[in-house]
MOPAC internal coordinates of N, CA, C and O (Angstrom, degrees):
PM7 1SCF
backbone

  N    0.0000 0     0.00 0     0.00 0    0    0    0
  C    1.4854 1     0.00 0     0.00 0    1    0    0
  C    1.5355 1   109.21 1     0.00 0    2    1    0
  O    1.2310 1   120.60 1   143.27 1    3    2    1
  N    1.3021 1   116.46 1   -36.73 1    3    2    1
  C    1.4834 1   118.93 1   178.91 1    5    3    2
  C    1.5119 1   111.22 1   -63.53 1    6    5    3
  O    1.2310 1   120.51 1   139.95 1    7    6    5
  N    1.3660 1   116.63 1   -40.05 1    7    6    5
  C    1.4070 1   121.67 1   176.94 1    9    7    6
  C    1.5052 1   111.77 1   -58.78 1   10    9    7
  O    1.2310 1   122.03 1   135.00 1   11   10    9
  N    1.3251 1   113.71 1   -45.00 1   11   10    9
  C    1.4918 1   119.40 1  -176.75 1   13   11   10
  C    1.5628 1   107.89 1   -61.35 1   14   13   11
  O    1.2310 1   118.78 1   133.98 1   15   14   13
  N    1.3224 1   119.94 1   -46.02 1   15   14   13
  C    1.4016 1   123.71 1  -179.56 1   17   15   14
  C    1.5128 1   110.65 1   -61.25 1   18   17   15
  O    1.2310 1   119.95 1   136.79 1   19   18   17
  N    1.3333 1   117.69 1   -43.21 1   19   18   17
  C    1.4479 1   123.15 1   177.74 1   21   19   18
  C    1.5207 1   110.88 1   -60.87 1   22   21   19
  O    1.2310 1   121.08 1   139.00 1   23   22   21
  N    1.3047 1   115.55 1   -41.00 1   23   22   21
  C    1.4008 1   119.97 1  -179.43 1   25   23   22
  C    1.5903 1   111.62 1   -62.20 1   26   25   23
  O    1.2310 1   122.19 1   135.27 1   27   26   25
  N    1.3227 1   113.41 1   -44.73 1   27   26   25
  C    1.4985 1   117.05 1   176.77 1   29   27   26
  C    1.5255 1   112.60 1   -60.19 1   30   29   27
  O    1.2310 1   121.10 1   138.48 1   31   30   29
  N    1.3149 1   115.49 1   -41.52 1   31   30   29
  C    1.4633 1   120.56 1   178.46 1   33   31   30
  C    1.5607 1   108.39 1   -60.63 1   34   33   31
  O    1.2310 1   121.28 1   132.76 1   35   34   33
  N    1.3143 1   115.16 1   -47.24 1   35   34   33
  C    1.4649 1   120.06 1  -178.83 1   37   35   34
  C    1.5130 1   110.19 1   -59.46 1   38   37   35
  O    1.2310 1   121.12 1   136.25 1   39   38   37
  N    1.3235 1   115.46 1   -43.75 1   39   38   37
  C    1.5350 1   120.42 1  -179.53 1   41   39   38
  C    1.5366 1   109.86 1   -62.16 1   42   41   39
  O    1.2310 1   121.44 1   136.15 1   43   42   41
  N    1.3328 1   114.84 1   -43.85 1   43   42   41
  C    1.4466 1   118.04 1   179.30 1   45   43   42
  C    1.4923 1   114.13 1   -62.00 1   46   45   43
  O    1.2310 1   121.34 1   138.56 1   47   46   45
  N    1.3684 1   115.04 1   -41.44 1   47   46   45
  C    1.4540 1   120.27 1   179.08 1   49   47   46
  C    1.4974 1   112.13 1   -64.73 1   50   49   47
  O    1.2310 1   121.74 1   138.72 1   51   50   49
  N    1.3369 1   114.27 1   -41.28 1   51   50   49
  C    1.4887 1   121.49 1   177.82 1   53   51   50
  C    1.5141 1   110.57 1   -60.49 1   54   53   51
  O    1.2310 1   120.70 1   135.03 1   55   54   53
  N    1.3878 1   116.27 1   -44.97 1   55   54   53
  C    1.4666 1   120.24 1  -178.44 1   57   55   54
  C    1.4814 1   109.85 1   -63.92 1   58   57   55
  O    1.2310 1   120.17 1   136.47 1   59   58   57
  N    1.3282 1   117.27 1   -43.53 1   59   58   57
  C    1.4676 1   121.70 1   179.09 1   61   59   58
  C    1.5182 1   109.90 1   -60.86 1   62   61   59
  O    1.2310 1   120.76 1   135.49 1   63   62   61
  N    1.3720 1   116.16 1   -44.51 1   63   62   61
  C    1.4649 1   119.97 1  -178.88 1   65   63   62
  C    1.4897 1   111.20 1   -65.44 1   66   65   63
  O    1.2310 1   120.49 1   138.61 1   67   66   65
  N    1.2805 1   116.67 1   -41.39 1   67   66   65
  C    1.5094 1   118.75 1   179.09 1   69   67   66
  C    1.4942 1   111.24 1   -66.22 1   70   69   67
  O    1.2310 1   120.94 1   137.36 1   71   70   69
  N    1.3837 1   115.81 1   -42.64 1   71   70   69
  C    1.4419 1   119.23 1   176.07 1   73   71   70
  C    1.4434 1   114.79 1   -58.67 1   74   73   71
  O    1.2310 1   120.07 1   136.48 1   75   74   73
  N    1.3289 1   117.46 1   -43.52 1   75   74   73
  C    1.3933 1   124.54 1   179.56 1   77   75   74
  C    1.4886 1   111.68 1   -66.30 1   78   77   75
  O    1.2310 1   121.34 1   136.87 1   79   78   77
  N    1.3654 1   115.05 1   -43.13 1   79   78   77
  C    1.4650 1   120.20 1  -178.98 1   81   79   78
  C    1.5231 1   108.95 1   -65.30 1   82   81   79
  O    1.2310 1   119.54 1   141.42 1   83   82   81
  N    1.3271 1   118.49 1   -38.58 1   83   82   81
  C    1.4579 1   117.43 1   177.91 1   85   83   82
  C    1.5107 1   113.75 1   -67.30 1   86   85   83
  O    1.2310 1   120.87 1   145.76 1   87   86   85
  N    1.3001 1   115.94 1   -34.24 1   87   86   85
  C    1.4805 1   119.15 1   175.75 1   89   87   86
  C    1.5121 1   114.60 1   -70.45 1   90   89   87
  O    1.2310 1   120.88 1   151.65 1   91   90   89
  N    1.3425 1   115.93 1   -28.35 1   91   90   89
  C    1.4768 1   120.91 1  -179.64 1   93   91   90
  C    1.5056 1   110.12 1  -100.05 1   94   93   91
  O    1.2310 1   118.34 1  -168.06 1   95   94   93
  N    1.3423 1   120.77 1    11.94 1   95   94   93
  C    1.4384 1   120.63 1  -176.14 1   97   95   94
  C    1.5149 1   111.74 1   -60.13 1   98   97   95
  O    1.2310 1   120.38 1   143.54 1   99   98   97
  N    1.3597 1   116.88 1   -36.46 1   99   98   97
  C    1.4633 1   121.05 1  -177.45 1  101   99   98
  C    1.5545 1   110.58 1   -65.69 1  102  101   99
  O    1.2310 1   122.02 1   133.85 1  103  102  101
  N    1.3253 1   113.73 1   -46.15 1  103  102  101
  C    1.4540 1   120.50 1  -171.04 1  105  103  102
  C    1.4789 1   109.54 1  -166.12 1  106  105  103
  O    1.2310 1   120.12 1   -39.13 1  107  106  105
  N    1.3350 1   117.37 1   140.87 1  107  106  105
  C    1.4138 1   120.12 1   177.89 1  109  107  106
  C    1.4943 1   111.97 1   -59.56 1  110  109  107
  O    1.2310 1   120.04 1   -29.17 1  111  110  109
  N    1.3443 1   117.53 1   150.83 1  111  110  109
  C    1.4757 1   118.49 1  -172.75 1  113  111  110
  C    1.5358 1   107.27 1  -135.53 1  114  113  111
  O    1.2310 1   121.30 1   -59.64 1  115  114  113
  N    1.2725 1   115.12 1   120.36 1  115  114  113
  C    1.4481 1   121.04 1   173.22 1  117  115  114
  C    1.5823 1   106.01 1  -123.95 1  118  117  115
  O    1.2310 1   120.08 1   -46.91 1  119  118  117
  N    1.3137 1   117.45 1   133.09 1  119  118  117
  C    1.4275 1   118.87 1   177.09 1  121  119  118
  C    1.5575 1   108.23 1   -65.54 1  122  121  119
  O    1.2310 1   121.99 1   -43.78 1  123  122  121
  N    1.3115 1   113.80 1   136.22 1  123  122  121
  C    1.4515 1   117.64 1   177.43 1  125  123  122
  C    1.4934 1   109.86 1  -127.65 1  126  125  123
  O    1.2310 1   120.78 1    12.24 1  127  126  125
  N    1.3376 1   116.11 1  -167.76 1  127  126  125
  C    1.4921 1   120.40 1  -178.74 1  129  127  126
  C    1.4581 1   115.58 1   -57.12 1  130  129  127
  O    1.2310 1   121.00 1   147.27 1  131  130  129
  N    1.3345 1   115.69 1   -32.73 1  131  130  129
  C    1.4684 1   119.04 1  -179.31 1  133  131  130
  C    1.5605 1   110.63 1   -58.84 1  134  133  131
  O    1.2310 1   121.44 1   134.24 1  135  134  133
  N    1.2963 1   114.84 1   -45.76 1  135  134  133
  C    1.4957 1   119.24 1   176.30 1  137  135  134
  C    1.4952 1   112.05 1   -74.35 1  138  137  135
  O    1.2310 1   120.57 1   139.00 1  139  138  137
  N    1.3489 1   116.51 1   -41.00 1  139  138  137
  C    1.4944 1   121.65 1  -175.22 1  141  139  138
  C    1.5033 1   113.02 1   -56.85 1  142  141  139
  O    1.2310 1   120.44 1   138.01 1  143  142  141
  N    1.3485 1   116.77 1   -41.99 1  143  142  141
  C    1.4489 1   120.44 1  -174.42 1  145  143  142
  C    1.5411 1   110.90 1   -67.68 1  146  145  143
  O    1.2310 1   119.28 1   158.03 1  147  146  145
  N    1.3281 1   118.98 1   -21.97 1  147  146  145
  C    1.4367 1   121.75 1  -179.52 1  149  147  146
  C    1.5425 1   112.84 1   -99.75 1  150  149  147
  O    1.2310 1   119.68 1  -177.06 1  151  150  149
  N    1.3159 1   118.21 1     2.94 1  151  150  149
  C    1.4638 1   123.19 1  -178.31 1  153  151  150
  C    1.5579 1   108.23 1   -79.68 1  154  153  151
  O    1.2310 1   120.93 1   -32.28 1  155  154  153
  N    1.2792 1   115.82 1   147.72 1  155  154  153
  C    1.4777 1   123.00 1   170.05 1  157  155  154
  C    1.5639 1   107.32 1   -76.80 1  158  157  155
  O    1.2310 1   120.23 1   -16.84 1  159  158  157
  N    1.3143 1   117.17 1   163.16 1  159  158  157
  C    1.4738 1   121.54 1   178.87 1  161  159  158
  C    1.5520 1   107.33 1   -60.66 1  162  161  159
  O    1.2310 1   120.05 1   140.56 1  163  162  161
  N    1.3900 1   117.51 1   -39.44 1  163  162  161
  C    1.4443 1   118.71 1  -179.04 1  165  163  162
  C    1.5337 1   112.29 1   -59.56 1  166  165  163
  O    1.2310 1   121.32 1   136.28 1  167  166  165
  N    1.3097 1   115.08 1   -43.72 1  167  166  165
  C    1.5083 1   118.46 1   179.61 1  169  167  166
  C    1.5383 1   110.86 1   -66.48 1  170  169  167
  O    1.2310 1   120.73 1   141.91 1  171  170  169
  N    1.3622 1   116.22 1   -38.09 1  171  170  169
  C    1.4489 1   119.44 1   177.60 1  173  171  170
  C    1.5667 1   111.53 1   -61.87 1  174  173  171
  O    1.2310 1   121.65 1   136.73 1  175  174  173
  N    1.3127 1   114.44 1   -43.27 1  175  174  173
  C    1.4997 1   122.74 1   177.96 1  177  175  174
  C    1.5587 1   106.35 1   -59.37 1  178  177  175
  O    1.2310 1   120.55 1   131.81 1  179  178  177
  N    1.3075 1   116.55 1   -48.19 1  179  178  177
  C    1.4611 1   121.40 1  -179.42 1  181  179  178
  C    1.5303 1   112.41 1   -60.92 1  182  181  179
  O    1.2310 1   120.24 1   138.80 1  183  182  181
  N    1.3004 1   117.14 1   -41.20 1  183  182  181
  C    1.4568 1   123.32 1   177.88 1  185  183  182
  C    1.5305 1   109.99 1   -60.35 1  186  185  183
  O    1.2310 1   121.02 1   124.79 1  187  186  185
  N    1.3272 1   115.65 1   -55.21 1  187  186  185
  C    1.4973 1   119.22 1  -179.41 1  189  187  186
  C    1.5436 1   111.33 1   -61.26 1  190  189  187
  O    1.2310 1   119.48 1   137.43 1  191  190  189
  N    1.2915 1   118.59 1   -42.57 1  191  190  189
  C    1.4695 1   120.55 1   177.25 1  193  191  190
  C    1.4991 1   110.41 1   -64.43 1  194  193  191
  O    1.2310 1   119.60 1   141.75 1  195  194  193
  N    1.3061 1   118.37 1   -38.25 1  195  194  193
  C    1.4458 1   123.46 1   178.83 1  197  195  194
  C    1.5297 1   112.90 1   -58.54 1  198  197  195
  O    1.2310 1   121.81 1   128.05 1  199  198  197
  N    1.3339 1   114.15 1   -51.95 1  199  198  197
  C    1.4542 1   116.54 1  -177.42 1  201  199  198
  C    1.5384 1   111.85 1   -72.17 1  202  201  199
  O    1.2310 1   121.14 1   153.33 1  203  202  201
  N    1.3584 1   115.43 1   -26.67 1  203  202  201
  C    1.4374 1   119.22 1   175.09 1  205  203  202
  C    1.5152 1   110.67 1   -70.31 1  206  205  203
  O    1.2310 1   120.48 1   137.21 1  207  206  205
  N    1.3660 1   116.69 1   -42.79 1  207  206  205
  C    1.4705 1   119.37 1   177.36 1  209  207  206
  C    1.5688 1   110.87 1   -63.29 1  210  209  207
  O    1.2310 1   119.94 1   142.97 1  211  210  209
  N    1.3379 1   117.72 1   -37.03 1  211  210  209
  C    1.4149 1   119.65 1  -178.16 1  213  211  210
  C    1.5436 1   108.77 1   -68.03 1  214  213  211
  O    1.2310 1   119.35 1   141.42 1  215  214  213
  N    1.3351 1   118.84 1   -38.58 1  215  214  213
  C    1.4641 1   121.25 1   177.71 1  217  215  214
  C    1.5557 1   109.35 1   -65.48 1  218  217  215
  O    1.2310 1   120.82 1   137.77 1  219  218  217
  N    1.3612 1   116.04 1   -42.23 1  219  218  217
  C    1.4564 1   117.99 1   177.17 1  221  219  218
  C    1.5216 1   110.39 1   -58.90 1  222  221  219
  O    1.2310 1   120.27 1   135.43 1  223  222  221
  N    1.3152 1   117.09 1   -44.57 1  223  222  221
  C    1.4683 1   121.53 1  -179.29 1  225  223  222
  C    1.5054 1   111.75 1   -61.15 1  226  225  223
  O    1.2310 1   120.86 1   135.35 1  227  226  225
  N    1.3688 1   115.96 1   -44.65 1  227  226  225
  C    1.4438 1   119.33 1  -179.45 1  229  227  226
  C    1.5172 1   111.10 1   -63.67 1  230  229  227
  O    1.2310 1   120.26 1   144.41 1  231  230  229
  N    1.3055 1   117.11 1   -35.59 1  231  230  229
  C    1.4885 1   120.07 1   176.54 1  233  231  230
  C    1.4827 1   110.50 1   -64.20 1  234  233  231
  O    1.2310 1   119.84 1   132.43 1  235  234  233
  N    1.3103 1   117.92 1   -47.57 1  235  234  233
  C    1.4749 1   123.95 1  -177.39 1  237  235  234
  C    1.5138 1   109.24 1   -66.48 1  238  237  235
  O    1.2310 1   119.35 1   137.48 1  239  238  237
  N    1.2833 1   118.84 1   -42.52 1  239  238  237
  C    1.4615 1   122.25 1  -179.35 1  241  239  238
  C    1.5170 1   113.13 1   -72.71 1  242  241  239
  O    1.2310 1   120.60 1   147.40 1  243  242  241
  N    1.2700 1   116.46 1   -32.60 1  243  242  241
  C    1.4409 1   122.41 1  -177.07 1  245  243  242
  C    1.4910 1   114.42 1   -73.67 1  246  245  243
  O    1.2310 1   120.03 1   154.48 1  247  246  245
  N    1.3235 1   117.54 1   -25.52 1  247  246  245
  C    1.4465 1   120.53 1  -179.17 1  249  247  246
  C    1.5502 1   112.45 1    68.09 1  250  249  247
  O    1.2310 1   121.84 1     4.31 1  251  250  249
  N    1.2555 1   114.08 1  -175.69 1  251  250  249
  C    1.4732 1   118.18 1  -174.75 1  253  251  250
  C    1.5279 1   113.12 1   -66.35 1  254  253  251
  O    1.2310 1   122.16 1   -62.01 1  255  254  253
  N    1.3441 1   113.46 1   117.99 1  255  254  253
  C    1.4753 1   116.69 1   176.33 1  257  255  254
  C    1.4944 1   113.41 1    84.17 1  258  257  255
  O    1.2310 1   118.29 1   178.05 1  259  258  257
  N    1.3662 1   120.87 1    -1.95 1  259  258  257
  C    1.4095 1   120.14 1  -174.38 1  261  259  258
  C    1.5162 1   112.67 1  -116.79 1  262  261  259
  O    1.2310 1   120.14 1   173.15 1  263  262  261
  N    1.3241 1   117.34 1    -6.85 1  263  262  261
  C    1.4954 1   117.48 1  -178.43 1  265  263  262
  C    1.5587 1   107.89 1   -76.04 1  266  265  263
  O    1.2310 1   122.01 1   -26.04 1  267  266  265
  N    1.3224 1   113.76 1   153.96 1  267  266  265
  C    1.4351 1   118.56 1  -178.33 1  269  267  266
  C    1.5087 1   110.88 1   -62.97 1  270  269  267
  O    1.2310 1   120.44 1   -39.01 1  271  270  269
  N    1.3158 1   116.76 1   140.99 1  271  270  269
  C    1.4668 1   122.39 1  -179.46 1  273  271  270
  C    1.5130 1   112.77 1   -52.72 1  274  273  271
  O    1.2310 1   120.71 1   131.15 1  275  274  273
  N    1.3132 1   116.25 1   -48.85 1  275  274  273
  C    1.4792 1   118.06 1  -177.88 1  277  275  274
  C    1.4500 1   112.95 1   -62.73 1  278  277  275
  O    1.2310 1   120.81 1   142.44 1  279  278  277
  N    1.3631 1   116.06 1   -37.56 1  279  278  277
  C    1.4751 1   118.63 1   179.44 1  281  279  278
  C    1.5008 1   111.33 1   -66.75 1  282  281  279
  O    1.2310 1   120.44 1   137.87 1  283  282  281
  N    1.3469 1   116.76 1   -42.13 1  283  282  281
  C    1.4854 1   117.89 1   176.80 1  285  283  282
  C    1.5597 1   109.79 1   -57.37 1  286  285  283
  O    1.2310 1   121.16 1   127.11 1  287  286  285
  N    1.3044 1   115.38 1   -52.89 1  287  286  285
  C    1.4316 1   118.60 1  -177.56 1  289  287  286
  C    1.5263 1   114.56 1   -63.43 1  290  289  287
  O    1.2310 1   122.22 1   142.43 1  291  290  289
  N    1.2950 1   113.35 1   -37.57 1  291  290  289
  C    1.4704 1   119.69 1   177.20 1  293  291  290
  C    1.5126 1   112.32 1   -58.71 1  294  293  291
  O    1.2310 1   121.32 1   133.81 1  295  294  293
  N    1.3227 1   115.07 1   -46.19 1  295  294  293
  C    1.4667 1   120.14 1  -179.71 1  297  295  294
  C    1.4933 1   111.02 1   -69.93 1  298  297  295
  O    1.2310 1   119.52 1   133.78 1  299  298  297
  N    1.3267 1   118.51 1   -46.22 1  299  298  297
  C    1.4544 1   120.66 1  -174.84 1  301  299  298
  C    1.5418 1   110.65 1   -71.13 1  302  301  299
  O    1.2310 1   118.54 1   144.46 1  303  302  301
  N    1.2714 1   120.39 1   -35.54 1  303  302  301
  C    1.4396 1   120.81 1  -178.88 1  305  303  302
  C    1.4711 1   116.08 1   -83.57 1  306  305  303
  O    1.2310 1   120.84 1   147.33 1  307  306  305
  N    1.3078 1   116.00 1   -32.67 1  307  306  305
  C    1.5075 1   118.49 1  -177.41 1  309  307  306
  C    1.5247 1   111.68 1   -84.27 1  310  309  307
  O    1.2310 1   118.95 1   169.50 1  311  310  309
  N    1.3075 1   119.61 1   -10.50 1  311  310  309
  C    1.4699 1   117.45 1  -177.66 1  313  311  310
  C    1.5162 1   110.38 1   -70.46 1  314  313  311
  O    1.2310 1   119.08 1   170.72 1  315  314  313
  N    1.2975 1   119.37 1    -9.28 1  315  314  313
  C    1.4459 1   122.63 1   179.68 1  317  315  314
  C    1.5839 1   110.71 1   -90.83 1  318  317  315
  O    1.2310 1   121.06 1   170.38 1  319  318  317
  N    1.3144 1   115.57 1    -9.62 1  319  318  317
  C    1.4863 1   122.15 1  -177.23 1  321  319  318
  C    1.5049 1   111.82 1  -109.69 1  322  321  319
  O    1.2310 1   121.16 1   -32.10 1  323  322  321
  N    1.2897 1   115.39 1   147.90 1  323  322  321
  C    1.4576 1   118.84 1   172.80 1  325  323  322
  C    1.5362 1   109.87 1   -83.78 1  326  325  323
  O    1.2310 1   119.63 1   -19.30 1  327  326  325
  N    1.3204 1   118.31 1   160.70 1  327  326  325
  C    1.4148 1   119.81 1   177.22 1  329  327  326
  C    1.5767 1   109.02 1   -62.50 1  330  329  327
  O    1.2310 1   119.41 1   144.48 1  331  330  329
  N    1.2719 1   118.73 1   -35.52 1  331  330  329
  C    1.4371 1   121.58 1   179.41 1  333  331  330
  C    1.5005 1   111.56 1   -60.92 1  334  333  331
  O    1.2310 1   120.86 1   139.33 1  335  334  333
  N    1.3716 1   115.96 1   -40.67 1  335  334  333
  C    1.4768 1   121.32 1   178.22 1  337  335  334
  C    1.5297 1   110.60 1   -63.73 1  338  337  335
  O    1.2310 1   120.58 1   139.55 1  339  338  337
  N    1.3676 1   116.51 1   -40.45 1  339  338  337
  C    1.4441 1   118.68 1   179.95 1  341  339  338
  C    1.5506 1   110.21 1   -66.00 1  342  341  339
  O    1.2310 1   121.27 1   136.55 1  343  342  341
  N    1.2504 1   115.17 1   -43.45 1  343  342  341
  C    1.4975 1   120.38 1   179.96 1  345  343  342
  C    1.5339 1   111.49 1   -62.49 1  346  345  343
  O    1.2310 1   121.63 1   139.04 1  347  346  345
  N    1.2902 1   114.48 1   -40.96 1  347  346  345
  C    1.4806 1   122.82 1   179.24 1  349  347  346
  C    1.5302 1   109.72 1   -62.83 1  350  349  347
  O    1.2310 1   120.01 1   139.05 1  351  350  349
  N    1.3377 1   117.59 1   -40.95 1  351  350  349
  C    1.4697 1   122.86 1   178.43 1  353  351  350
  C    1.5288 1   111.30 1   -64.75 1  354  353  351
  O    1.2310 1   120.83 1   136.33 1  355  354  353
  N    1.3610 1   116.01 1   -43.67 1  355  354  353
  C    1.4411 1   120.71 1   177.33 1  357  355  354
  C    1.5461 1   113.04 1   -62.63 1  358  357  355
  O    1.2310 1   123.63 1   130.64 1  359  358  357
  N    1.3627 1   110.65 1   -49.36 1  359  358  357
  C    1.4931 1   114.86 1   178.63 1  361  359  358
  C    1.5253 1   110.46 1   -57.18 1  362  361  359
  O    1.2310 1   120.38 1   135.94 1  363  362  361
  N    1.3156 1   116.87 1   -44.06 1  363  362  361
  C    1.4776 1   122.02 1  -176.94 1  365  363  362
  C    1.5333 1   108.98 1   -61.93 1  366  365  363
  O    1.2310 1   120.49 1   136.48 1  367  366  365
  N    1.3429 1   116.67 1   -43.52 1  367  366  365
  C    1.4764 1   120.36 1  -177.65 1  369  367  366
  C    1.5196 1   109.31 1   -61.61 1  370  369  367
  O    1.2310 1   119.94 1   131.01 1  371  370  369
  N    1.3188 1   117.71 1   -48.99 1  371  370  369
  C    1.5187 1   118.36 1  -178.05 1  373  371  370
  C    1.4854 1   112.51 1   -66.47 1  374  373  371
  O    1.2310 1   120.56 1   147.95 1  375  374  373
  N    1.3480 1   116.53 1   -32.05 1  375  374  373
  C    1.4659 1   121.22 1  -178.19 1  377  375  374
  C    1.5348 1   106.69 1   -70.92 1  378  377  375
  O    1.2310 1   119.87 1   137.81 1  379  378  377
  N    1.3444 1   117.86 1   -42.19 1  379  378  377
  C    1.4754 1   121.03 1  -177.77 1  381  379  378
  C    1.5496 1   110.91 1   -77.91 1  382  381  379
  O    1.2310 1   119.76 1   160.55 1  383  382  381
  N    1.3111 1   118.06 1   -19.45 1  383  382  381
  C    1.4574 1   121.19 1  -179.05 1  385  383  382
  C    1.5219 1   114.86 1  -130.18 1  386  385  383
  O    1.2310 1   121.26 1  -111.59 1  387  386  385
  N    1.3072 1   115.19 1    68.41 1  387  386  385
  C    1.4908 1   120.75 1  -174.84 1  389  387  386
  C    1.5366 1   110.58 1   -64.23 1  390  389  387
  O    1.2310 1   119.90 1   163.14 1  391  390  389
  N    1.3084 1   117.80 1   -16.86 1  391  390  389
  C    1.4934 1   117.47 1   178.74 1  393  391  390
  C    1.5123 1   110.74 1   -87.11 1  394  393  391
  O    1.2310 1   119.72 1  -179.56 1  395  394  393
  N    1.3478 1   118.13 1     0.44 1  395  394  393
  C    1.4662 1   119.95 1  -178.53 1  397  395  394
  C    1.5677 1   108.25 1  -115.82 1  398  397  395
  O    1.2310 1   119.04 1  -148.95 1  399  398  397
  N    1.2505 1   119.43 1    31.05 1  399  398  397
  C    1.4792 1   122.31 1   177.83 1  401  399  398
  C    1.5055 1   110.18 1   -63.44 1  402  401  399
  O    1.2310 1   118.86 1   159.22 1  403  402  401
  N    1.3560 1   119.78 1   -20.78 1  403  402  401
  C    1.4203 1   121.93 1  -178.96 1  405  403  402
  C    1.5643 1   113.05 1   -81.11 1  406  405  403
  O    1.2310 1   119.40 1   172.81 1  407  406  405
  N    1.3238 1   118.74 1    -7.19 1  407  406  405
  C    1.4380 1   124.78 1   173.85 1  409  407  406
  C    1.5112 1   109.89 1   -68.48 1  410  409  407
  O    1.2310 1   120.03 1   -54.46 1  411  410  409
  N    1.3731 1   117.55 1   125.54 1  411  410  409
  C    1.4603 1   120.27 1  -178.97 1  413  411  410
  C    1.5406 1   111.91 1   -59.72 1  414  413  411
  O    1.2310 1   120.64 1   -34.77 1  415  414  413
  N    1.2972 1   116.38 1   145.23 1  415  414  413
  C    1.4689 1   120.06 1  -179.00 1  417  415  414
  C    1.5508 1   112.49 1   -61.75 1  418  417  415
  O    1.2310 1   121.00 1   143.88 1  419  418  417
  N    1.2860 1   115.68 1   -36.12 1  419  418  417
  C    1.4869 1   117.16 1   178.86 1  421  419  418
  C    1.5286 1   110.44 1   -66.01 1  422  421  419
  O    1.2310 1   119.73 1   146.42 1  423  422  421
  N    1.2889 1   118.11 1   -33.58 1  423  422  421
  C    1.4812 1   120.33 1   177.21 1  425  423  422
  C    1.5191 1   109.45 1   -68.24 1  426  425  423
  O    1.2310 1   119.49 1   141.71 1  427  426  425
  N    1.3217 1   118.57 1   -38.29 1  427  426  425
  C    1.4820 1   121.67 1   179.63 1  429  427  426
  C    1.6011 1   107.41 1   -64.16 1  430  429  427
  O    1.2310 1   121.80 1   135.52 1  431  430  429
  N    1.3210 1   114.16 1   -44.48 1  431  430  429
  C    1.5035 1   118.11 1  -179.68 1  433  431  430
  C    1.4957 1   109.58 1   -61.79 1  434  433  431
  O    1.2310 1   119.27 1   134.59 1  435  434  433
  N    1.3088 1   119.01 1   -45.41 1  435  434  433
  C    1.4926 1   120.99 1   179.74 1  437  435  434
  C    1.5006 1   112.82 1   -64.64 1  438  437  435
  O    1.2310 1   119.60 1   143.73 1  439  438  437
  N    1.3680 1   118.36 1   -36.27 1  439  438  437
  C    1.4453 1   122.81 1  -179.76 1  441  439  438
  C    1.5373 1   113.01 1   -76.20 1  442  441  439
  O    1.2310 1   122.25 1   136.93 1  443  442  441
  N    1.3466 1   113.30 1   -43.07 1  443  442  441
  C    1.5090 1   116.77 1  -175.17 1  445  443  442
  C    1.5461 1   114.98 1   -88.39 1  446  445  443
  O    1.2310 1   119.46 1   154.66 1  447  446  445
  N    1.2748 1   118.63 1   -25.34 1  447  446  445
  C    1.4743 1   121.12 1  -171.02 1  449  447  446
  C    1.5558 1   112.48 1  -113.34 1  450  449  447
  O    1.2310 1   119.05 1   171.55 1  451  450  449
  N    1.3631 1   119.42 1    -8.45 1  451  450  449
  C    1.4321 1   121.31 1  -179.39 1  453  451  450
  C    1.5359 1   109.14 1  -133.62 1  454  453  451
  O    1.2310 1   121.25 1   -11.72 1  455  454  453
  N    1.2729 1   115.22 1   168.28 1  455  454  453
  C    1.4666 1   121.02 1   174.89 1  457  455  454
  C    1.5047 1   112.83 1   -98.27 1  458  457  455
  O    1.2310 1   121.76 1  -173.92 1  459  458  457
  N    1.4137 1   114.24 1     6.08 1  459  458  457
  C    1.4609 1   118.20 1   178.71 1  461  459  458
  C    1.4862 1   114.55 1   -65.86 1  462  461  459
  O    1.2310 1   120.14 1   138.67 1  463  462  461
  N    1.2964 1   117.34 1   -41.33 1  463  462  461
  C    1.4405 1   125.51 1  -179.20 1  465  463  462
  C    1.5102 1   107.67 1  -125.41 1  466  465  463
  O    1.2310 1   120.78 1   -81.23 1  467  466  465
  N    1.3205 1   116.11 1    98.77 1  467  466  465
  C    1.4535 1   120.61 1  -178.56 1  469  467  466
  C    1.5684 1   108.19 1   -63.29 1  470  469  467
  O    1.2310 1   120.16 1   -35.64 1  471  470  469
  N    1.3266 1   117.29 1   144.36 1  471  470  469
  C    1.4605 1   120.41 1   176.07 1  473  471  470
  C    1.5246 1   109.73 1   -54.42 1  474  473  471
  O    1.2310 1   121.37 1   -37.23 1  475  474  473
  N    1.2885 1   114.98 1   142.77 1  475  474  473
  C    1.4979 1   116.92 1   176.92 1  477  475  474
  C    1.4905 1   110.28 1   -76.00 1  478  477  475
  O    1.2310 1   120.56 1   -36.51 1  479  478  477
  N    1.2594 1   116.53 1   143.49 1  479  478  477
  C    1.4725 1   121.58 1  -179.57 1  481  479  478
  C    1.5051 1   107.15 1   -78.79 1  482  481  479
  O    1.2310 1   121.23 1   -41.82 1  483  482  481
  N    1.3245 1   115.25 1   138.18 1  483  482  481
  C    1.4250 1   123.68 1   178.16 1  485  483  482
  C    1.5297 1   109.11 1   -69.28 1  486  485  483
  O    1.2310 1   120.64 1   -43.67 1  487  486  485
  N    1.3208 1   116.38 1   136.33 1  487  486  485
  C    1.5051 1   119.94 1   175.46 1  489  487  486
  C    1.4900 1   107.14 1   -80.57 1  490  489  487
  O    1.2310 1   121.26 1   -40.75 1  491  490  489
  N    1.3452 1   115.20 1   139.25 1  491  490  489
  C    1.4927 1   120.14 1   179.21 1  493  491  490
  C    1.4894 1   108.79 1  -105.88 1  494  493  491
  O    1.2310 1   120.10 1   180.00 1  495  494  493

């Protein structure tokens, strides 16, 4: 029975991956500030939860020493923040930097809410 359940999960993951791959076949797609500013709070919460869940999954699937570095850091550093705090940081970044709307949301989260990617210094 356990094998049957695992098989269904694998099939669902593959279908999602193939569906996503076909949608992104033309060009890679990362949500950026252009989409973020138009999202409702519910969608922003879902986005943050989604990338958090993916990082949790990668940590669990990777096992000891095999999980992706960013996923490990993402999980360990963001567990001290609420989703509302993460959303507020992203909102604040795009509001303060309207010329950087093309920066992917995940990059903003990593730069503003973790120590994994230090914010880039502004050139003077």
